[in-house]
Jmol script that loads the backbone (N, CA, C; Angstrom):
load data "model"
ATOM      1  N   MET A   1      -6.089  19.004  -6.300  1.00  0.00           N
ATOM      2  CA  MET A   1      -6.111  17.564  -6.190  1.00  0.00           C
ATOM      3  C   MET A   1      -4.697  17.009  -6.037  1.00  0.00           C
ATOM      4  N   VAL A   2      -3.761  17.521  -6.863  1.00  0.00           N
ATOM      5  CA  VAL A   2      -2.383  17.053  -6.796  1.00  0.00           C
ATOM      6  C   VAL A   2      -1.774  17.434  -5.454  1.00  0.00           C
ATOM      7  N   THR A   3      -2.091  18.632  -4.962  1.00  0.00           N
ATOM      8  CA  THR A   3      -1.566  19.070  -3.666  1.00  0.00           C
ATOM      9  C   THR A   3      -2.070  18.165  -2.554  1.00  0.00           C
ATOM     10  N   PHE A   4      -3.335  17.786  -2.605  1.00  0.00           N
ATOM     11  CA  PHE A   4      -3.876  16.882  -1.589  1.00  0.00           C
ATOM     12  C   PHE A   4      -3.177  15.535  -1.635  1.00  0.00           C
ATOM     13  N   ARG A   5      -2.924  15.020  -2.823  1.00  0.00           N
ATOM     14  CA  ARG A   5      -2.231  13.724  -2.943  1.00  0.00           C
ATOM     15  C   ARG A   5      -0.827  13.808  -2.364  1.00  0.00           C
ATOM     16  N   ARG A   6      -0.133  14.892  -2.668  1.00  0.00           N
ATOM     17  CA  ARG A   6       1.210  15.049  -2.110  1.00  0.00           C
ATOM     18  C   ARG A   6       1.161  15.127  -0.594  1.00  0.00           C
ATOM     19  N   PHE A   7       0.171  15.841  -0.085  1.00  0.00           N
ATOM     20  CA  PHE A   7       0.011  15.933   1.366  1.00  0.00           C
ATOM     21  C   PHE A   7      -0.280  14.555   1.949  1.00  0.00           C
ATOM     22  N   ALA A   8      -1.162  13.806   1.307  1.00  0.00           N
ATOM     23  CA  ALA A   8      -1.514  12.471   1.796  1.00  0.00           C
ATOM     24  C   ALA A   8      -0.306  11.541   1.758  1.00  0.00           C
ATOM     25  N   VAL A   9       0.486  11.625   0.687  1.00  0.00           N
ATOM     26  CA  VAL A   9       1.685  10.792   0.598  1.00  0.00           C
ATOM     27  C   VAL A   9       2.681  11.182   1.679  1.00  0.00           C
ATOM     28  N   THR A  10       2.821  12.475   1.916  1.00  0.00           N
ATOM     29  CA  THR A  10       3.747  12.938   2.953  1.00  0.00           C
ATOM     30  C   THR A  10       3.320  12.448   4.329  1.00  0.00           C
ATOM     31  N   VAL A  11       2.036  12.561   4.635  1.00  0.00           N
ATOM     32  CA  VAL A  11       1.535  12.094   5.929  1.00  0.00           C
ATOM     33  C   VAL A  11       1.725  10.589   6.066  1.00  0.00           C
ATOM     34  N   ALA A  12       1.409   9.861   5.018  1.00  0.00           N
ATOM     35  CA  ALA A  12       1.566   8.409   5.070  1.00  0.00           C
ATOM     36  C   ALA A  12       3.035   8.020   5.199  1.00  0.00           C
ATOM     37  N   ALA A  13       3.912   8.737   4.505  1.00  0.00           N
ATOM     38  CA  ALA A  13       5.340   8.435   4.604  1.00  0.00           C
ATOM     39  C   ALA A  13       5.862   8.724   6.007  1.00  0.00           C
ATOM     40  N   CYS A  14       5.400   9.810   6.604  1.00  0.00           N
ATOM     41  CA  CYS A  14       5.807  10.120   7.977  1.00  0.00           C
ATOM     42  C   CYS A  14       5.327   9.041   8.940  1.00  0.00           C
ATOM     43  N   ALA A  15       4.112   8.601   8.753  1.00  0.00           N
ATOM     44  CA  ALA A  15       3.590   7.533   9.613  1.00  0.00           C
ATOM     45  C   ALA A  15       4.378   6.244   9.420  1.00  0.00           C
ATOM     46  N   ALA A  16       4.760   5.962   8.186  1.00  0.00           N
ATOM     47  CA  ALA A  16       5.549   4.756   7.918  1.00  0.00           C
ATOM     48  C   ALA A  16       6.937   4.860   8.541  1.00  0.00           C
ATOM     49  N   CYS A  17       7.510   6.057   8.499  1.00  0.00           N
ATOM     50  CA  CYS A  17       8.830   6.255   9.114  1.00  0.00           C
ATOM     51  C   CYS A  17       8.755   6.097  10.626  1.00  0.00           C
ATOM     52  N   LEU A  18       7.678   6.591  11.212  1.00  0.00           N
ATOM     53  CA  LEU A  18       7.517   6.449  12.648  1.00  0.00           C
ATOM     54  C   LEU A  18       7.348   4.987  13.044  1.00  0.00           C
ATOM     55  N   ALA A  19       6.764   4.216  12.145  1.00  0.00           N
ATOM     56  CA  ALA A  19       6.589   2.792  12.423  1.00  0.00           C
ATOM     57  C   ALA A  19       7.931   2.084  12.461  1.00  0.00           C
ATOM     58  N   GLY A  20       8.905   2.619  11.726  1.00  0.00           N
ATOM     59  CA  GLY A  20      10.248   2.068  11.760  1.00  0.00           C
ATOM     60  C   GLY A  20      10.358   0.774  10.971  1.00  0.00           C
ATOM     61  N   PRO A  21      11.506   0.122  11.101  1.00  0.00           N
ATOM     62  CA  PRO A  21      11.746  -1.073  10.290  1.00  0.00           C
ATOM     63  C   PRO A  21      11.122  -2.344  10.852  1.00  0.00           C
ATOM     64  N   ARG A  22      10.407  -2.240  11.952  1.00  0.00           N
ATOM     65  CA  ARG A  22       9.831  -3.450  12.532  1.00  0.00           C
ATOM     66  C   ARG A  22       8.773  -4.032  11.608  1.00  0.00           C
ATOM     67  N   ALA A  23       8.442  -5.248  11.811  1.00  0.00           N
ATOM     68  CA  ALA A  23       7.470  -5.936  10.959  1.00  0.00           C
ATOM     69  C   ALA A  23       6.077  -5.342  11.160  1.00  0.00           C
ATOM     70  N   ILE A  24       5.265  -5.486  10.138  1.00  0.00           N
ATOM     71  CA  ILE A  24       3.886  -5.033  10.216  1.00  0.00           C
ATOM     72  C   ILE A  24       3.169  -5.905  11.231  1.00  0.00           C
ATOM     73  N   SER A  25       2.597  -5.270  12.243  1.00  0.00           N
ATOM     74  CA  SER A  25       1.998  -6.061  13.317  1.00  0.00           C
ATOM     75  C   SER A  25       0.476  -6.059  13.274  1.00  0.00           C
ATOM     76  N   THR A  26      -0.099  -5.088  12.640  1.00  0.00           N
ATOM     77  CA  THR A  26      -1.552  -5.035  12.602  1.00  0.00           C
ATOM     78  C   THR A  26      -2.033  -4.842  11.173  1.00  0.00           C
ATOM     79  N   THR A  27      -3.275  -5.141  10.984  1.00  0.00           N
ATOM     80  CA  THR A  27      -3.879  -4.952   9.672  1.00  0.00           C
ATOM     81  C   THR A  27      -3.931  -3.477   9.308  1.00  0.00           C
ATOM     82  N   ASP A  28      -4.133  -2.604  10.304  1.00  0.00           N
ATOM     83  CA  ASP A  28      -4.173  -1.164  10.030  1.00  0.00           C
ATOM     84  C   ASP A  28      -2.834  -0.664   9.494  1.00  0.00           C
ATOM     85  N   ASP A  29      -1.724  -1.156  10.074  1.00  0.00           N
ATOM     86  CA  ASP A  29      -0.403  -0.768   9.587  1.00  0.00           C
ATOM     87  C   ASP A  29      -0.209  -1.221   8.150  1.00  0.00           C
ATOM     88  N   ALA A  30      -0.615  -2.426   7.857  1.00  0.00           N
ATOM     89  CA  ALA A  30      -0.464  -2.964   6.515  1.00  0.00           C
ATOM     90  C   ALA A  30      -1.353  -2.210   5.524  1.00  0.00           C
ATOM     91  N   GLU A  31      -2.550  -1.877   5.951  1.00  0.00           N
ATOM     92  CA  GLU A  31      -3.454  -1.107   5.088  1.00  0.00           C
ATOM     93  C   GLU A  31      -2.855   0.260   4.772  1.00  0.00           C
ATOM     94  N   LEU A  32      -2.254   0.891   5.758  1.00  0.00           N
ATOM     95  CA  LEU A  32      -1.594   2.175   5.551  1.00  0.00           C
ATOM     96  C   LEU A  32      -0.447   2.031   4.556  1.00  0.00           C
ATOM     97  N   GLN A  33       0.345   0.985   4.695  1.00  0.00           N
ATOM     98  CA  GLN A  33       1.453   0.751   3.767  1.00  0.00           C
ATOM     99  C   GLN A  33       0.936   0.510   2.348  1.00  0.00           C
ATOM    100  N   LEU A  34      -0.170  -0.216   2.230  1.00  0.00           N
ATOM    101  CA  LEU A  34      -0.742  -0.493   0.911  1.00  0.00           C
ATOM    102  C   LEU A  34      -1.274   0.787   0.266  1.00  0.00           C
ATOM    103  N   GLN A  35      -1.925   1.626   1.045  1.00  0.00           N
ATOM    104  CA  GLN A  35      -2.404   2.901   0.524  1.00  0.00           C
ATOM    105  C   GLN A  35      -1.243   3.795   0.102  1.00  0.00           C
ATOM    106  N   LEU A  36      -0.203   3.820   0.927  1.00  0.00           N
ATOM    107  CA  LEU A  36       0.986   4.606   0.598  1.00  0.00           C
ATOM    108  C   LEU A  36       1.602   4.097  -0.702  1.00  0.00           C
ATOM    109  N   ALA A  37       1.723   2.789  -0.829  1.00  0.00           N
ATOM    110  CA  ALA A  37       2.303   2.206  -2.036  1.00  0.00           C
ATOM    111  C   ALA A  37       1.487   2.565  -3.274  1.00  0.00           C
ATOM    112  N   SER A  38       0.175   2.522  -3.155  1.00  0.00           N
ATOM    113  CA  SER A  38      -0.686   2.858  -4.297  1.00  0.00           C
ATOM    114  C   SER A  38      -0.516   4.320  -4.698  1.00  0.00           C
ATOM    115  N   LEU A  39      -0.444   5.200  -3.718  1.00  0.00           N
ATOM    116  CA  LEU A  39      -0.239   6.621  -4.020  1.00  0.00           C
ATOM    117  C   LEU A  39       1.125   6.856  -4.665  1.00  0.00           C
ATOM    118  N   LEU A  40       2.140   6.212  -4.139  1.00  0.00           N
ATOM    119  CA  LEU A  40       3.479   6.365  -4.715  1.00  0.00           C
ATOM    120  C   LEU A  40       3.528   5.817  -6.134  1.00  0.00           C
ATOM    121  N   PHE A  41       2.854   4.703  -6.384  1.00  0.00           N
ATOM    122  CA  PHE A  41       2.803   4.132  -7.726  1.00  0.00           C
ATOM    123  C   PHE A  41       2.132   5.103  -8.689  1.00  0.00           C
ATOM    124  N   GLU A  42       1.028   5.707  -8.255  1.00  0.00           N
ATOM    125  CA  GLU A  42       0.319   6.662  -9.104  1.00  0.00           C
ATOM    126  C   GLU A  42       1.180   7.872  -9.434  1.00  0.00           C
ATOM    127  N   GLU A  43       2.069   8.231  -8.528  1.00  0.00           N
ATOM    128  CA  GLU A  43       2.951   9.372  -8.761  1.00  0.00           C
ATOM    129  C   GLU A  43       4.264   8.957  -9.420  1.00  0.00           C
ATOM    130  N   THR A  44       4.321   7.746  -9.921  1.00  0.00           N
ATOM    131  CA  THR A  44       5.477   7.160 -10.602  1.00  0.00           C
ATOM    132  C   THR A  44       6.737   7.143  -9.738  1.00  0.00           C
ATOM    133  N   ARG A  45       6.561   6.996  -8.458  1.00  0.00           N
ATOM    134  CA  ARG A  45       7.687   6.842  -7.533  1.00  0.00           C
ATOM    135  C   ARG A  45       7.789   5.351  -7.214  1.00  0.00           C
ATOM    136  N   PHE A  46       8.215   4.602  -8.226  1.00  0.00           N
ATOM    137  CA  PHE A  46       8.110   3.151  -8.197  1.00  0.00           C
ATOM    138  C   PHE A  46       8.990   2.479  -7.140  1.00  0.00           C
ATOM    139  N   PHE A  47      10.213   2.945  -6.972  1.00  0.00           N
ATOM    140  CA  PHE A  47      11.090   2.287  -6.006  1.00  0.00           C
ATOM    141  C   PHE A  47      10.613   2.504  -4.574  1.00  0.00           C
ATOM    142  N   GLU A  48      10.056   3.675  -4.304  1.00  0.00           N
ATOM    143  CA  GLU A  48       9.470   3.911  -2.983  1.00  0.00           C
ATOM    144  C   GLU A  48       8.214   3.069  -2.798  1.00  0.00           C
ATOM    145  N   ALA A  49       7.454   2.913  -3.875  1.00  0.00           N
ATOM    146  CA  ALA A  49       6.253   2.076  -3.813  1.00  0.00           C
ATOM    147  C   ALA A  49       6.632   0.625  -3.546  1.00  0.00           C
ATOM    148  N   LEU A  50       7.733   0.157  -4.125  1.00  0.00           N
ATOM    149  CA  LEU A  50       8.177  -1.224  -3.888  1.00  0.00           C
ATOM    150  C   LEU A  50       8.437  -1.470  -2.403  1.00  0.00           C
ATOM    151  N   ASP A  51       9.075  -0.513  -1.739  1.00  0.00           N
ATOM    152  CA  ASP A  51       9.342  -0.670  -0.307  1.00  0.00           C
ATOM    153  C   ASP A  51       8.046  -0.758   0.490  1.00  0.00           C
ATOM    154  N   ALA A  52       7.096   0.097   0.162  1.00  0.00           N
ATOM    155  CA  ALA A  52       5.821   0.084   0.882  1.00  0.00           C
ATOM    156  C   ALA A  52       5.054  -1.213   0.613  1.00  0.00           C
ATOM    157  N   TYR A  53       5.053  -1.669  -0.643  1.00  0.00           N
ATOM    158  CA  TYR A  53       4.402  -2.946  -0.948  1.00  0.00           C
ATOM    159  C   TYR A  53       5.083  -4.088  -0.194  1.00  0.00           C
ATOM    160  N   ARG A  54       6.408  -4.049  -0.125  1.00  0.00           N
ATOM    161  CA  ARG A  54       7.157  -5.107   0.562  1.00  0.00           C
ATOM    162  C   ARG A  54       6.749  -5.178   2.037  1.00  0.00           C
ATOM    163  N   HIS A  55       6.548  -4.023   2.666  1.00  0.00           N
ATOM    164  CA  HIS A  55       6.111  -4.017   4.069  1.00  0.00           C
ATOM    165  C   HIS A  55       4.688  -4.539   4.210  1.00  0.00           C
ATOM    166  N   ALA A  56       3.834  -4.213   3.262  1.00  0.00           N
ATOM    167  CA  ALA A  56       2.434  -4.633   3.339  1.00  0.00           C
ATOM    168  C   ALA A  56       2.258  -6.127   3.073  1.00  0.00           C
ATOM    169  N   ILE A  57       3.205  -6.744   2.388  1.00  0.00           N
ATOM    170  CA  ILE A  57       3.110  -8.182   2.113  1.00  0.00           C
ATOM    171  C   ILE A  57       3.096  -8.987   3.409  1.00  0.00           C
ATOM    172  N   ASP A  58       3.713  -8.462   4.458  1.00  0.00           N
ATOM    173  CA  ASP A  58       3.785  -9.164   5.741  1.00  0.00           C
ATOM    174  C   ASP A  58       2.510  -9.030   6.567  1.00  0.00           C
ATOM    175  N   ALA A  59       1.449  -8.555   5.977  1.00  0.00           N
ATOM    176  CA  ALA A  59       0.197  -8.317   6.694  1.00  0.00           C
ATOM    177  C   ALA A  59      -0.391  -9.615   7.233  1.00  0.00           C
ATOM    178  N   PRO A  60      -0.996  -9.548   8.424  1.00  0.00           N
ATOM    179  CA  PRO A  60      -1.660 -10.739   8.951  1.00  0.00           C
ATOM    180  C   PRO A  60      -2.931 -11.106   8.176  1.00  0.00           C
ATOM    181  N   ASP A  61      -3.527 -10.145   7.506  1.00  0.00           N
ATOM    182  CA  ASP A  61      -4.730 -10.375   6.705  1.00  0.00           C
ATOM    183  C   ASP A  61      -4.314 -10.895   5.327  1.00  0.00           C
ATOM    184  N   SER A  62      -4.749 -12.094   4.974  1.00  0.00           N
ATOM    185  CA  SER A  62      -4.298 -12.715   3.728  1.00  0.00           C
ATOM    186  C   SER A  62      -4.789 -11.971   2.481  1.00  0.00           C
ATOM    187  N   ALA A  63      -5.983 -11.404   2.515  1.00  0.00           N
ATOM    188  CA  ALA A  63      -6.495 -10.659   1.360  1.00  0.00           C
ATOM    189  C   ALA A  63      -5.676  -9.394   1.125  1.00  0.00           C
ATOM    190  N   LEU A  64      -5.304  -8.736   2.199  1.00  0.00           N
ATOM    191  CA  LEU A  64      -4.484  -7.532   2.114  1.00  0.00           C
ATOM    192  C   LEU A  64      -3.084  -7.884   1.599  1.00  0.00           C
ATOM    193  N   ALA A  65      -2.531  -8.974   2.118  1.00  0.00           N
ATOM    194  CA  ALA A  65      -1.208  -9.416   1.673  1.00  0.00           C
ATOM    195  C   ALA A  65      -1.231  -9.787   0.194  1.00  0.00           C
ATOM    196  N   LEU A  66      -2.317 -10.375  -0.265  1.00  0.00           N
ATOM    197  CA  LEU A  66      -2.448 -10.732  -1.674  1.00  0.00           C
ATOM    198  C   LEU A  66      -2.438  -9.479  -2.552  1.00  0.00           C
ATOM    199  N   ARG A  67      -3.205  -8.462  -2.168  1.00  0.00           N
ATOM    200  CA  ARG A  67      -3.226  -7.205  -2.924  1.00  0.00           C
ATOM    201  C   ARG A  67      -1.839  -6.565  -2.945  1.00  0.00           C
ATOM    202  N   ALA A  68      -1.143  -6.624  -1.814  1.00  0.00           N
ATOM    203  CA  ALA A  68       0.199  -6.044  -1.742  1.00  0.00           C
ATOM    204  C   ALA A  68       1.173  -6.813  -2.633  1.00  0.00           C
ATOM    205  N   ARG A  69       1.066  -8.131  -2.637  1.00  0.00           N
ATOM    206  CA  ARG A  69       1.965  -8.944  -3.467  1.00  0.00           C
ATOM    207  C   ARG A  69       1.726  -8.666  -4.949  1.00  0.00           C
ATOM    208  N   ILE A  70       0.472  -8.547  -5.351  1.00  0.00           N
ATOM    209  CA  ILE A  70       0.148  -8.223  -6.742  1.00  0.00           C
ATOM    210  C   ILE A  70       0.722  -6.853  -7.103  1.00  0.00           C
ATOM    211  N   GLY A  71       0.558  -5.881  -6.222  1.00  0.00           N
ATOM    212  CA  GLY A  71       1.119  -4.551  -6.463  1.00  0.00           C
ATOM    213  C   GLY A  71       2.627  -4.574  -6.558  1.00  0.00           C
ATOM    214  N   PHE A  72       3.262  -5.360  -5.686  1.00  0.00           N
ATOM    215  CA  PHE A  72       4.723  -5.461  -5.716  1.00  0.00           C
ATOM    216  C   PHE A  72       5.189  -6.023  -7.049  1.00  0.00           C
ATOM    217  N   VAL A  73       4.564  -7.101  -7.492  1.00  0.00           N
ATOM    218  CA  VAL A  73       4.980  -7.742  -8.742  1.00  0.00           C
ATOM    219  C   VAL A  73       4.791  -6.792  -9.918  1.00  0.00           C
ATOM    220  N   ARG A  74       3.669  -6.125  -9.988  1.00  0.00           N
ATOM    221  CA  ARG A  74       3.417  -5.191 -11.096  1.00  0.00           C
ATOM    222  C   ARG A  74       4.421  -4.042 -11.089  1.00  0.00           C
ATOM    223  N   THR A  75       4.743  -3.551  -9.905  1.00  0.00           N
ATOM    224  CA  THR A  75       5.703  -2.455  -9.809  1.00  0.00           C
ATOM    225  C   THR A  75       7.102  -2.937 -10.177  1.00  0.00           C
ATOM    226  N   ALA A  76       7.477  -4.120  -9.710  1.00  0.00           N
ATOM    227  CA  ALA A  76       8.793  -4.673 -10.050  1.00  0.00           C
ATOM    228  C   ALA A  76       8.916  -4.879 -11.555  1.00  0.00           C
ATOM    229  N   LEU A  77       7.861  -5.331 -12.195  1.00  0.00           N
ATOM    230  CA  LEU A  77       7.881  -5.486 -13.647  1.00  0.00           C
ATOM    231  C   LEU A  77       8.026  -4.137 -14.337  1.00  0.00           C
ATOM    232  N   ARG A  78       7.398  -3.132 -13.779  1.00  0.00           N
ATOM    233  CA  ARG A  78       7.444  -1.792 -14.371  1.00  0.00           C
ATOM    234  C   ARG A  78       8.870  -1.244 -14.391  1.00  0.00           C
ATOM    235  N   VAL A  79       9.643  -1.532 -13.339  1.00  0.00           N
ATOM    236  CA  VAL A  79      11.001  -0.978 -13.255  1.00  0.00           C
ATOM    237  C   VAL A  79      12.071  -1.976 -13.696  1.00  0.00           C
ATOM    238  N   GLY A  80      11.668  -3.155 -14.134  1.00  0.00           N
ATOM    239  CA  GLY A  80      12.615  -4.107 -14.678  1.00  0.00           C
ATOM    240  C   GLY A  80      13.286  -5.017 -13.663  1.00  0.00           C
ATOM    241  N   LEU A  81      12.723  -5.161 -12.498  1.00  0.00           N
ATOM    242  CA  LEU A  81      13.262  -6.082 -11.494  1.00  0.00           C
ATOM    243  C   LEU A  81      12.591  -7.442 -11.681  1.00  0.00           C
ATOM    244  N   PHE A  82      12.975  -8.134 -12.740  1.00  0.00           N
ATOM    245  CA  PHE A  82      12.285  -9.340 -13.148  1.00  0.00           C
ATOM    246  C   PHE A  82      12.472 -10.508 -12.177  1.00  0.00           C
ATOM    247  N   GLN A  83      13.647 -10.636 -11.590  1.00  0.00           N
ATOM    248  CA  GLN A  83      13.860 -11.721 -10.633  1.00  0.00           C
ATOM    249  C   GLN A  83      13.035 -11.505  -9.365  1.00  0.00           C
ATOM    250  N   ASP A  84      12.950 -10.261  -8.904  1.00  0.00           N
ATOM    251  CA  ASP A  84      12.116  -9.960  -7.742  1.00  0.00           C
ATOM    252  C   ASP A  84      10.646 -10.223  -8.051  1.00  0.00           C
ATOM    253  N   ALA A  85      10.238  -9.860  -9.258  1.00  0.00           N
ATOM    254  CA  ALA A  85       8.853 -10.094  -9.663  1.00  0.00           C
ATOM    255  C   ALA A  85       8.548 -11.584  -9.694  1.00  0.00           C
ATOM    256  N   GLN A  86       9.481 -12.370 -10.214  1.00  0.00           N
ATOM    257  CA  GLN A  86       9.254 -13.815 -10.270  1.00  0.00           C
ATOM    258  C   GLN A  86       9.223 -14.413  -8.863  1.00  0.00           C
ATOM    259  N   ARG A  87      10.121 -13.976  -7.991  1.00  0.00           N
ATOM    260  CA  ARG A  87      10.176 -14.514  -6.630  1.00  0.00           C
ATOM    261  C   ARG A  87       8.883 -14.222  -5.859  1.00  0.00           C
ATOM    262  N   GLU A  88       8.384 -13.011  -5.981  1.00  0.00           N
ATOM    263  CA  GLU A  88       7.154 -12.647  -5.274  1.00  0.00           C
ATOM    264  C   GLU A  88       5.910 -13.107  -6.012  1.00  0.00           C
ATOM    265  N   GLY A  89       6.025 -13.340  -7.307  1.00  0.00           N
ATOM    266  CA  GLY A  89       4.865 -13.767  -8.085  1.00  0.00           C
ATOM    267  C   GLY A  89       4.560 -15.249  -7.981  1.00  0.00           C
ATOM    268  N   THR A  90       5.566 -16.041  -7.700  1.00  0.00           N
ATOM    269  CA  THR A  90       5.379 -17.490  -7.631  1.00  0.00           C
ATOM    270  C   THR A  90       4.342 -17.912  -6.582  1.00  0.00           C
ATOM    271  N   PRO A  91       4.332 -17.330  -5.382  1.00  0.00           N
ATOM    272  CA  PRO A  91       3.309 -17.740  -4.407  1.00  0.00           C
ATOM    273  C   PRO A  91       1.874 -17.370  -4.796  1.00  0.00           C
ATOM    274  N   LEU A  92       1.712 -16.474  -5.770  1.00  0.00           N
ATOM    275  CA  LEU A  92       0.362 -16.076  -6.176  1.00  0.00           C
ATOM    276  C   LEU A  92      -0.428 -17.265  -6.717  1.00  0.00           C
ATOM    277  N   ARG A  93       0.253 -18.160  -7.396  1.00  0.00           N
ATOM    278  CA  ARG A  93      -0.432 -19.307  -7.992  1.00  0.00           C
ATOM    279  C   ARG A  93      -1.000 -20.236  -6.922  1.00  0.00           C
ATOM    280  N   THR A  94      -0.281 -20.395  -5.822  1.00  0.00           N
ATOM    281  CA  THR A  94      -0.737 -21.326  -4.787  1.00  0.00           C
ATOM    282  C   THR A  94      -1.653 -20.678  -3.764  1.00  0.00           C
ATOM    283  N   THR A  95      -1.450 -19.383  -3.490  1.00  0.00           N
ATOM    284  CA  THR A  95      -2.276 -18.730  -2.464  1.00  0.00           C
ATOM    285  C   THR A  95      -3.638 -18.295  -2.982  1.00  0.00           C
ATOM    286  N   ALA A  96      -3.736 -18.029  -4.292  1.00  0.00           N
ATOM    287  CA  ALA A  96      -5.012 -17.581  -4.852  1.00  0.00           C
ATOM    288  C   ALA A  96      -5.247 -18.227  -6.210  1.00  0.00           C
ATOM    289  N   PRO A  97      -5.448 -19.538  -6.250  1.00  0.00           N
ATOM    290  CA  PRO A  97      -5.577 -20.216  -7.546  1.00  0.00           C
ATOM    291  C   PRO A  97      -6.859 -19.875  -8.305  1.00  0.00           C
ATOM    292  N   GLN A  98      -7.847 -19.309  -7.638  1.00  0.00           N
ATOM    293  CA  GLN A  98      -9.105 -18.955  -8.302  1.00  0.00           C
ATOM    294  C   GLN A  98      -9.193 -17.467  -8.637  1.00  0.00           C
ATOM    295  N   ASN A  99      -8.191 -16.680  -8.256  1.00  0.00           N
ATOM    296  CA  ASN A  99      -8.191 -15.234  -8.475  1.00  0.00           C
ATOM    297  C   ASN A  99      -7.548 -14.937  -9.826  1.00  0.00           C
ATOM    298  N   ALA A 100      -8.343 -14.427 -10.761  1.00  0.00           N
ATOM    299  CA  ALA A 100      -7.849 -14.177 -12.115  1.00  0.00           C
ATOM    300  C   ALA A 100      -6.745 -13.124 -12.131  1.00  0.00           C
ATOM    301  N   GLU A 101      -6.874 -12.095 -11.321  1.00  0.00           N
ATOM    302  CA  GLU A 101      -5.853 -11.045 -11.269  1.00  0.00           C
ATOM    303  C   GLU A 101      -4.522 -11.603 -10.757  1.00  0.00           C
ATOM    304  N   ALA A 102      -4.597 -12.433  -9.730  1.00  0.00           N
ATOM    305  CA  ALA A 102      -3.378 -13.041  -9.179  1.00  0.00           C
ATOM    306  C   ALA A 102      -2.733 -13.970 -10.203  1.00  0.00           C
ATOM    307  N   LEU A 103      -3.526 -14.747 -10.902  1.00  0.00           N
ATOM    308  CA  LEU A 103      -2.976 -15.674 -11.891  1.00  0.00           C
ATOM    309  C   LEU A 103      -2.370 -14.946 -13.084  1.00  0.00           C
ATOM    310  N   SER A 104      -3.005 -13.872 -13.531  1.00  0.00           N
ATOM    311  CA  SER A 104      -2.437 -13.129 -14.658  1.00  0.00           C
ATOM    312  C   SER A 104      -1.156 -12.403 -14.241  1.00  0.00           C
ATOM    313  N   THR A 105      -1.104 -11.932 -13.003  1.00  0.00           N
ATOM    314  CA  THR A 105       0.115 -11.294 -12.507  1.00  0.00           C
ATOM    315  C   THR A 105       1.232 -12.328 -12.389  1.00  0.00           C
ATOM    316  N   TYR A 106       0.887 -13.516 -11.898  1.00  0.00           N
ATOM    317  CA  TYR A 106       1.862 -14.618 -11.824  1.00  0.00           C
ATOM    318  C   TYR A 106       2.396 -14.934 -13.234  1.00  0.00           C
ATOM    319  N   ALA A 107       1.495 -15.026 -14.196  1.00  0.00           N
ATOM    320  CA  ALA A 107       1.907 -15.339 -15.565  1.00  0.00           C
ATOM    321  C   ALA A 107       2.817 -14.243 -16.129  1.00  0.00           C
ATOM    322  N   ASP A 108       2.522 -12.988 -15.846  1.00  0.00           N
ATOM    323  CA  ASP A 108       3.389 -11.897 -16.290  1.00  0.00           C
ATOM    324  C   ASP A 108       4.776 -12.018 -15.678  1.00  0.00           C
ATOM    325  N   ALA A 109       4.830 -12.374 -14.399  1.00  0.00           N
ATOM    326  CA  ALA A 109       6.120 -12.517 -13.721  1.00  0.00           C
ATOM    327  C   ALA A 109       6.932 -13.663 -14.309  1.00  0.00           C
ATOM    328  N   ILE A 110       6.281 -14.770 -14.584  1.00  0.00           N
ATOM    329  CA  ILE A 110       6.974 -15.920 -15.180  1.00  0.00           C
ATOM    330  C   ILE A 110       7.427 -15.591 -16.595  1.00  0.00           C
ATOM    331  N   TRP A 111       6.572 -14.932 -17.353  1.00  0.00           N
ATOM    332  CA  TRP A 111       6.917 -14.560 -18.709  1.00  0.00           C
ATOM    333  C   TRP A 111       8.127 -13.626 -18.739  1.00  0.00           C
ATOM    334  N   SER A 112       8.178 -12.682 -17.805  1.00  0.00           N
ATOM    335  CA  SER A 112       9.281 -11.713 -17.793  1.00  0.00           C
ATOM    336  C   SER A 112      10.612 -12.347 -17.470  1.00  0.00           C
ATOM    337  N   ALA A 113      10.582 -13.458 -16.761  1.00  0.00           N
ATOM    338  CA  ALA A 113      11.827 -14.128 -16.376  1.00  0.00           C
ATOM    339  C   ALA A 113      12.438 -14.892 -17.553  1.00  0.00           C
ATOM    340  N   GLY A 114      11.682 -15.022 -18.617  1.00  0.00           N
ATOM    341  CA  GLY A 114      12.219 -15.686 -19.813  1.00  0.00           C
ATOM    342  C   GLY A 114      11.858 -17.109 -19.826  1.00  0.00           C
TER     343      GLY A 114
END
end "model"
wireframe off; spacefill off
backbone 0.3
color backbone group
């Protein structure tokens, strides 16, 4: 199972590298970045996960971008990047005011900033 995850992360990372630094142009690209970020987070590779979440935030699909933003904020809080968490967490309140997960993540980001 662990070998398969490493293989999947490697394949996803290679695909992300081939995509280059250009902006996410399709929902499929953003979905791939979000999956990569989730796998990296599970393997405690938090700084790499932050980069993948950051790319997925630019997704044209608002639901996908919301999931990526929540993941980014949680990961930033995990590694102590409180200002980044607050900056990315602030839009959660306005973009998803009825989403309990988004609101609790926003509250965590605000709380961490002091």
